[in-house]
PAMARLUM-334767 format. One record per residue (C-alpha): x, y, z; residue number from 1; residue in one letter. Coordinates in pm, 1 decimal, decimal comma, padded with zeros to 6 digits, always signed. Example, Ala and Ser with C-alpha at 12.3 -4.5 7.8 and 13.67 -1.06 7.14 Angstrom:
BEGIN
          u          v          w     n   res
   +01230,0   -00450,0   +00780,0     1     a
   +01367,0   -00106,0   +00714,0     2     s
This chain:
BEGIN
          u          v          w     n   res
   +09776,8   +13437,2   +08411,7     1     x
   +09937,9   +13273,5   +08107,6     2     x
   +10278,0   +13274,5   +08280,4     3     x
   +10126,4   +13113,3   +08589,5     4     x
   +09974,8   +12836,3   +08378,7     5     x
   +10302,0   +12783,9   +08187,8     6     x
   +10486,7   +12740,8   +08517,4     7     x
   +10216,3   +12502,8   +08638,0     8     x
   +10238,3   +12295,1   +08318,7     9     x
   +10615,7   +12267,6   +08354,6    10     x
   +10582,8   +12146,3   +08711,8    11     x
   +10301,7   +11901,4   +08632,1    12     x
   +10517,5   +11748,6   +08359,4    13     x
   +10806,9   +11717,4   +08603,2    14     x
   +10586,2   +11522,3   +08845,9    15     x
   +10526,4   +11260,0   +08577,7    16     x
   +10889,5   +11254,1   +08461,5    17     x
   +11019,0   +11144,7   +08802,4    18     x
   +10940,0   +10848,6   +09024,8    19     x
   +10834,0   +11071,3   +09316,1    20     x
   +10498,2   +11171,3   +09168,8    21     x
   +10401,4   +10811,6   +09092,5    22     x
   +10511,9   +10686,9   +09434,6    23     x
   +10312,5   +10954,5   +09617,8    24     x
   +09996,6   +10875,2   +09420,6    25     x
   +10039,5   +10496,9   +09449,0    26     x
   +10114,3   +10505,8   +09822,8    27     x
   +09821,6   +10738,1   +09896,6    28     x
   +09578,8   +10522,4   +09697,1    29     x
   +09704,2   +10202,3   +09860,0    30     x
   +09674,1   +10337,5   +10214,4    31     x
   +09336,7   +10494,6   +10133,2    32     x
   +09204,8   +10160,2   +10010,0    33     x
   +09340,9   +09966,3   +10307,8    34     x
   +09198,8   +10210,8   +10561,9    35     x
   +08866,8   +10218,7   +10378,7    36     x
   +08841,8   +09841,4   +10404,2    37     x
   +08969,6   +09817,0   +10762,0    38     x
   +08805,0   +10111,9   +10933,3    39     x
   +08542,9   +10275,9   +10714,6    40     x
   +08369,9   +09946,3   +10633,2    41     x
   +08506,0   +09732,0   +10918,1    42     x
   +08344,1   +09419,0   +11057,7    43     x
   +08046,3   +09588,0   +11220,5    44     x
   +07734,7   +09701,8   +11038,2    45     x
   +07723,3   +10079,6   +10987,2    46     x
   +07491,2   +10329,2   +10828,7    47     x
   +07612,1   +10431,4   +10483,2    48     x
   +07643,9   +10795,7   +10591,3    49     x
   +07873,0   +10690,8   +10878,9    50     x
   +08088,0   +10482,7   +10643,6    51     x
   +08121,9   +10782,6   +10412,1    52     x
   +08204,7   +11012,4   +10704,0    53     x
   +08479,7   +10774,7   +10820,8    54     x
   +08616,6   +10750,1   +10466,7    55     x
   +08655,1   +11126,5   +10436,5    56     x
   +08809,9   +11147,2   +10784,0    57     x
   +09087,0   +10900,6   +10693,9    58     x
   +09118,8   +11041,6   +10342,1    59     x
   +09179,1   +11387,4   +10486,8    60     x
   +09473,5   +11260,6   +10691,5    61     x
   +09627,0   +11080,2   +10394,2    62     x
   +09566,7   +11388,8   +10181,3    63     x
   +09757,6   +11610,4   +10423,7    64     x
   +10060,3   +11380,5   +10418,1    65     x
   +10047,4   +11355,9   +10038,3    66     x
   +10022,6   +11735,5   +10012,7    67     x
   +10343,6   +11780,2   +10212,3    68     x
   +10533,0   +11543,6   +09982,4    69     x
   +10385,4   +11700,6   +09669,8    70     x
   +10488,0   +12052,7   +09770,8    71     x
   +10823,0   +11994,1   +09940,7    72     x
   +11018,8   +11992,7   +09613,1    73     x
   +10859,4   +12294,3   +09445,8    74     x
   +11118,6   +12557,9   +09542,2    75     x
   +11364,4   +12359,4   +09753,2    76     x
   +11460,1   +12150,1   +09450,8    77     x
   +11527,0   +12465,6   +09247,6    78     x
   +11764,0   +12591,9   +09517,7    79     x
   +11922,4   +12252,1   +09569,9    80     x
   +12022,9   +12223,3   +09203,6    81     x
   +12089,9   +12593,8   +09148,7    82     x
   +11815,4   +12643,7   +08889,1    83     x
   +11653,6   +12913,1   +09105,3    84     x
   +11907,0   +13158,3   +08957,3    85     x
   +11735,3   +13122,5   +08619,0    86     x
   +11422,4   +13269,5   +08773,4    87     x
   +11610,6   +13574,6   +08898,5    88     x
   +11705,4   +13666,2   +08540,8    89     x
   +11362,3   +13592,1   +08390,4    90     x
   +11064,4   +13829,2   +08343,7    91     x
   +10857,2   +13618,7   +08585,3    92     x
   +10747,7   +13780,9   +08911,7    93     x
   +10766,1   +13613,3   +09251,8    94     x
   +10386,5   +13599,1   +09268,2    95     x
   +10360,0   +13430,8   +08928,3    96     x
   +10620,1   +13172,5   +09027,0    97     x
   +10456,0   +13093,2   +09361,0    98     x
   +10104,4   +13073,7   +09219,5    99     x
   +10222,3   +12862,1   +08926,7   100     x
   +10400,9   +12619,9   +09158,3   101     x
   +10098,3   +12603,3   +09388,2   102     x
   +09861,4   +12543,6   +09096,2   103     x
   +10071,6   +12251,4   +08973,6   104     x
   +10065,7   +12080,3   +09313,7   105     x
   +09691,9   +12144,8   +09344,2   106     x
   +09629,5   +11981,4   +09005,6   107     x
   +09828,5   +11677,2   +09118,4   108     x
   +09631,6   +11666,7   +09442,6   109     x
   +09302,8   +11680,5   +09249,4   110     x
   +09421,4   +11397,6   +09024,6   111     x
   +09497,6   +11193,5   +09334,9   112     x
   +09153,9   +11262,2   +09482,3   113     x
   +08977,3   +11181,6   +09156,6   114     x
   +09137,2   +10835,9   +09161,7   115     x
   +08970,9   +10761,8   +09497,8   116     x
   +08616,5   +10836,2   +09381,5   117     x
   +08546,6   +10467,5   +09322,9   118     x
   +08560,5   +10406,6   +09701,1   119     x
   +08269,3   +10633,5   +09805,2   120     x
   +08098,0   +10535,8   +09478,9   121     x
   +08076,4   +10180,9   +09616,8   122     x
   +07894,8   +10318,2   +09920,2   123     x
   +07667,0   +10523,6   +09695,7   124     x
   +07574,4   +10218,5   +09487,9   125     x
   +07524,8   +09979,0   +09779,4   126     x
   +07384,1   +10217,5   +10039,0   127     x
   +07177,4   +10528,4   +10087,2   128     x
   +07399,3   +10834,6   +10069,3   129     x
   +07352,0   +11152,7   +09873,7   130     x
   +07571,4   +11295,2   +09601,3   131     x
   +07567,7   +11615,0   +09808,3   132     x
   +07738,2   +11433,1   +10096,1   133     x
   +08006,7   +11303,8   +09859,4   134     x
   +08054,1   +11648,2   +09703,4   135     x
   +08083,4   +11818,7   +10043,0   136     x
   +08334,4   +11559,3   +10161,0   137     x
   +08556,9   +11599,2   +09857,6   138     x
   +08529,1   +11977,7   +09881,2   139     x
   +08651,6   +11956,8   +10240,3   140     x
   +08940,3   +11724,1   +10151,8   141     x
   +09038,9   +11954,4   +09864,4   142     x
   +09031,7   +12270,4   +10077,2   143     x
   +09225,9   +12102,9   +10357,1   144     x
   +09475,5   +11960,3   +10109,1   145     x
   +09516,6   +12297,3   +09936,6   146     x
   +09581,6   +12459,4   +10274,6   147     x
   +09855,8   +12208,5   +10355,0   148     x
   +09999,1   +12252,1   +10004,1   149     x
   +10027,9   +12626,3   +10068,7   150     x
   +10190,5   +12561,4   +10407,1   151     x
   +10436,1   +12308,8   +10262,8   152     x
   +10514,4   +12540,5   +09970,6   153     x
   +10613,3   +12807,5   +10222,4   154     x
   +10841,5   +12549,8   +10384,7   155     x
   +10990,7   +12478,2   +10042,9   156     x
   +11059,7   +12849,5   +09988,1   157     x
   +11250,9   +12899,8   +10312,6   158     x
   +11427,8   +12560,5   +10327,7   159     x
   +11760,0   +12487,9   +10151,4   160     x
   +11662,3   +12131,2   +10056,5   161     x
   +11360,5   +11905,3   +10012,1   162     x
   +11400,9   +11712,0   +10337,4   163     x
   +11406,7   +12024,6   +10550,7   164     x
   +11116,4   +12165,0   +10347,1   165     x
   +10909,5   +11857,1   +10433,7   166     x
   +11003,8   +11887,1   +10801,7   167     x
   +10907,3   +12255,6   +10814,7   168     x
   +10580,7   +12198,5   +10628,5   169     x
   +10489,9   +11902,3   +10848,0   170     x
   +10580,1   +12090,0   +11167,9   171     x
   +10361,2   +12389,9   +11083,8   172     x
   +10076,1   +12157,0   +10986,5   173     x
   +10105,9   +11961,1   +11312,5   174     x
   +10091,9   +12285,7   +11511,3   175     x
   +09769,6   +12379,9   +11332,4   176     x
   +09632,2   +12030,6   +11396,9   177     x
   +09710,6   +12033,7   +11769,4   178     x
   +09562,5   +12376,1   +11838,6   179     x
   +09218,3   +12223,7   +11903,1   180     x
   +09370,3   +12011,1   +12182,4   181     x
   +09540,1   +12315,6   +12331,5   182     x
   +09212,7   +12511,0   +12313,0   183     x
   +09057,5   +12271,2   +12564,8   184     x
   +09334,9   +12336,6   +12816,6   185     x
   +09355,2   +12715,3   +12818,8   186     x
   +09122,7   +12992,3   +12931,4   187     x
   +08934,6   +13242,8   +12718,7   188     x
   +08998,8   +13425,5   +12495,1   189     x
   +09284,3   +13191,1   +12395,4   190     x
   +09056,5   +12886,8   +12389,9   191     x
   +08833,8   +13044,8   +12124,9   192     x
   +09130,5   +13175,1   +11925,5   193     x
   +09309,4   +12838,3   +11916,0   194     x
   +08987,5   +12655,1   +11833,8   195     x
   +08918,3   +12897,3   +11547,9   196     x
   +09268,4   +12862,1   +11401,0   197     x
   +09278,0   +12479,9   +11423,3   198     x
   +09292,5   +12342,1   +11070,2   199     x
   +09115,2   +12007,5   +11099,3   200     x
   +08895,6   +11897,8   +11387,8   201     x
   +08609,7   +12149,6   +11405,2   202     x
   +08670,7   +12281,7   +11052,9   203     x
   +08675,3   +11957,0   +10858,5   204     x
   +08420,3   +11744,6   +11045,0   205     x
   +08114,9   +11925,5   +10899,6   206     x
   +08242,1   +11851,3   +10546,3   207     x
   +08285,4   +11482,4   +10632,8   208     x
   +07920,3   +11477,3   +10740,8   209     x
   +07803,9   +11642,7   +10418,6   210     x
   +07762,0   +11989,6   +10570,9   211     x
   +07921,1   +12301,8   +10422,7   212     x
   +07950,3   +12615,4   +10636,4   213     x
   +08046,5   +12943,8   +10471,7   214     x
   +08274,4   +13030,6   +10764,9   215     x
   +08477,1   +12713,8   +10702,7   216     x
   +08514,6   +12800,4   +10333,7   217     x
   +08640,3   +13146,0   +10431,4   218     x
   +08881,5   +12994,1   +10683,6   219     x
   +09047,7   +12753,4   +10440,0   220     x
   +09071,6   +13012,9   +10162,0   221     x
   +09226,5   +13254,7   +10413,3   222     x
   +09488,3   +12998,0   +10518,9   223     x
   +09575,7   +12929,7   +10154,6   224     x
   +09609,2   +13298,2   +10064,0   225     x
   +09803,1   +13378,1   +10382,5   226     x
   +10072,3   +13116,5   +10324,4   227     x
   +10093,6   +13192,1   +09953,0   228     x
   +10154,9   +13556,1   +10043,6   229     x
   +10416,7   +13448,9   +10299,2   230     x
   +10587,1   +13249,3   +10023,7   231     x
   +10584,1   +13548,1   +09787,7   232     x
   +10732,7   +13776,9   +10053,9   233     x
   +10998,3   +13522,3   +10149,4   234     x
   +11098,9   +13476,4   +09785,0   235     x
   +11111,2   +13853,7   +09730,4   236     x
   +11336,9   +13887,4   +10033,7   237     x
   +11566,1   +13612,7   +09905,0   238     x
   +11587,5   +13781,6   +09564,0   239     x
   +11683,5   +14115,5   +09719,9   240     x
   +11954,0   +13944,7   +09924,1   241     x
   +12093,1   +13795,5   +09603,7   242     x
């Protein structure tokens, strides 16, 4: 565990030593604020709970994009600059490296989300919404973001550079997003399977409404663990190939 945290600390520091980390956070906060003002609040009167639901819906989309950019560099950058060879001669295991990298991106994602709290806090102060609704919404955004981080990290493991890593991560995420549309156009049992696997629509909406289902928690944790394991296996295979 100590090695995982050391890797995470190194990566977190690297986010703040380059312009990329600051740009991702600034851009996400700017777009979040603009969408909150334009769509969540809007010109028409809305119930506070509806405003909060809309905020989390848009925040989830921004969070997914930010997650792809946060994770695309994690392994692809190491390969691009040749520093991945240092890992091969170190006492660190593939699992420790992957989990450390993932933890660093998750910490950055949580920092980003914490900086948006003032937006729903405005709704809480001015309207009638519960802290439970806010907590459920942020839990949903975090789980969704962590899932996309794991997906994008896998893309970073198998891609030779950061651009291709972002493309792979985004492509896999889009497939998971579009499965709910496909589910409405196919027969059973595929309709149920695609609907179950879809990463956002039916899974995230309860969180945005302040509702937490255990099955949705299990789903997101399963997606995270699955893609982290895929990353570990892919890195092990690369190490064996030299």
